[in-house]
C-alpha positions in Angstrom: -4.8 -42.0 32.2 -5.8 -42.7 28.6 -3.0 -45.1 27.8 -1.3 -42.7 25.4 -0.9 -44.2 22.0 -1.9 -47.8 22.9 -4.4 -49.2 20.4 -3.3 -47.1 17.4 0.3 -47.9 17.0 -0.5 -49.8 13.8 -1.3 -46.4 12.1 1.6 -44.4 10.8 -0.2 -41.1 11.5 -3.1 -39.7 13.3 -1.7 -40.1 16.8 -2.8 -36.5 17.6 -6.4 -37.3 16.6 -6.5 -40.6 18.4 -5.0 -39.1 21.6 -7.4 -36.1 21.7 -10.4 -38.4 21.2 -9.2 -40.6 24.1 -8.9 -37.6 26.3 -12.3 -36.3 25.3 -13.8 -39.8 26.0 -12.2 -39.8 29.4 -13.0 -36.2 30.3 -15.9 -35.1 28.1 -16.2 -31.7 29.7 -12.5 -31.1 29.7 -11.6 -30.6 26.0 -12.0 -27.2 24.4 -11.2 -25.5 21.2 -8.9 -22.5 21.7 -10.0 -19.9 19.2 -7.0 -17.6 19.3 -4.8 -16.7 16.3 -1.8 -17.0 18.6 -2.5 -20.8 19.0 -2.6 -21.3 15.2 -0.2 -23.9 13.8 0.8 -23.3 10.2 1.6 -26.2 7.9 3.4 -25.8 4.6 1.5 -26.9 1.6 2.8 -29.9 -0.2 5.0 -28.9 -3.1 3.6 -31.1 -5.8 0.6 -33.4 -6.6 2.5 -36.6 -5.8 3.3 -35.6 -2.2 -0.2 -34.1 -1.8 -1.8 -37.4 -2.8 0.5 -39.3 -0.5 -0.4 -37.1 2.4 -4.1 -37.5 1.7 -3.8 -41.2 1.4 -2.0 -41.3 4.8 -4.7 -39.2 6.4 -7.5 -41.2 4.8 -6.2 -44.6 5.9 -6.9 -43.8 9.5 -10.4 -42.4 9.2 -12.2 -45.7 9.7 -10.2 -46.3 12.9 -11.3 -43.0 14.5 -13.0 -44.0 17.8 -15.7 -41.3 17.7 -18.6 -42.4 15.5 -19.9 -38.9 14.9 -16.6 -38.0 13.3 -16.7 -41.1 11.1 -20.3 -40.4 10.2 -19.5 -36.8 9.2 -16.6 -38.0 7.0 -18.8 -40.7 5.5 -21.6 -38.2 4.7 -19.2 -35.9 2.9 -17.6 -38.8 1.0 -20.9 -40.2 -0.1 -22.3 -36.8 -1.1 -19.3 -36.0 -3.2 -19.6 -39.5 -4.8 -23.2 -38.7 -5.6 -22.2 -35.4 -7.3 -19.6 -37.2 -9.4 -21.9 -40.0 -10.4 -24.7 -37.7 -11.2 -22.4 -35.5 -13.3 -21.3 -38.6 -15.3 -24.8 -39.9 -15.7 -26.1 -36.5 -16.7 -23.3 -36.0 -19.3 -24.0 -39.5 -20.7 -27.7 -38.8 -20.9 -27.1 -35.5 -22.7 -24.4 -36.6 -25.1 -25.2 -40.2 -25.8 -29.0 -40.5 -25.6 -29.9 -36.9 -26.5 -32.0 -34.6 -24.3 -34.3 -36.9 -22.4 -36.6 -36.0 -19.4 -34.5 -38.3 -17.2 -31.2 -36.6 -18.0 -32.9 -33.2 -17.5 -34.1 -34.2 -14.1 -30.7 -35.6 -13.2 -29.2 -32.3 -14.3 -31.5 -30.4 -12.0 -30.6 -32.7 -9.1 -26.9 -32.2 -10.0 -27.3 -28.4 -10.1 -29.0 -28.5 -6.7 -26.2 -30.6 -5.2 -23.5 -28.4 -6.6 -25.3 -25.2 -5.5 -25.9 -26.6 -2.0 -22.3 -27.8 -1.5 -20.9 -24.6 -3.0 -23.1 -22.4 -0.7 -22.1 -24.3 2.5 -18.5 -24.5 1.5 -18.3 -20.8 0.6 -19.8 -19.6 3.9 -17.7 -21.9 5.9 -14.5 -21.0 4.1 -15.3 -17.3 4.1 -15.6 -17.4 7.9 -12.3 -19.2 8.2 -10.6 -16.8 5.7 -11.9 -13.8 7.7 -10.7 -15.3 11.0 -7.2 -16.0 9.6 -7.2 -12.6 7.7 -6.7 -14.4 4.4 -9.8 -13.3 2.5 -7.5 -13.1 -0.6 -7.7 -16.9 -0.8 -11.3 -16.8 -1.7 -10.4 -15.9 -5.3 -9.5 -19.5 -5.6 -12.8 -20.8 -4.4 -14.4 -21.8 -7.7 -11.5 -23.9 -9.0 -10.7 -25.3 -5.6 -14.4 -26.2 -5.1 -14.4 -28.4 -8.2 -11.1 -30.0 -7.4 -12.3 -30.7 -3.8 -15.5 -32.2 -5.1 -13.5 -34.6 -7.2 -10.7 -35.2 -4.7 -12.9 -36.3 -1.9 -14.5 -39.3 -3.6 -11.4 -40.3 -5.6 -8.8 -40.1 -2.9 -11.3 -41.2 -0.2 -11.9 -44.4 -2.2 -8.1 -44.8 -2.9 -7.4 -44.6 0.9 -9.9 -47.4 1.5 -8.5 -49.6 -1.3 -4.8 -48.8 -1.1 -3.2 -49.0 2.3 0.3 -48.1 1.0 1.8 -44.7 0.8 5.1 -42.9 1.2 5.7 -40.9 4.3 8.9 -39.3 5.6 10.9 -41.1 2.9 9.7 -44.6 3.7 7.0 -46.9 2.3 4.2 -47.6 4.8 1.9 -50.6 4.5 
């Protein structure tokens, strides 16, 4: 046995992730991904920004408690990379608008452009494959605005989930 939900009862959500990681640790060769459209679980999008943020805070508060270090490392890498994009954008803007066009701000702008192009390329090819699989290629028309929102949302809500351990879920306040 894997002791069910023992060890993660202090988290309001994430029981599915915690359980599957326990099963995978106990039987490493026994957990598989079922790539079949009939096994797809659809979830309704949150109806407004407030509930979207509350959902993401709830999801984010459990990330540090995930038992698999490769999963935590992947999450941390994306979090830090998006932070570096945000900080480089702010520094590049400050350099261009406050100090004039300097060599440093130009170099920083090149780094920023490389970061954005790299993230956009990987994100696009990943999302295009998913959209094709789910037969929802029409969603790719939202790629550019969603890309920039995602690049902001990861560092900001990620940091908020580390700092604020309160959120609303299913009509109750969780601390």
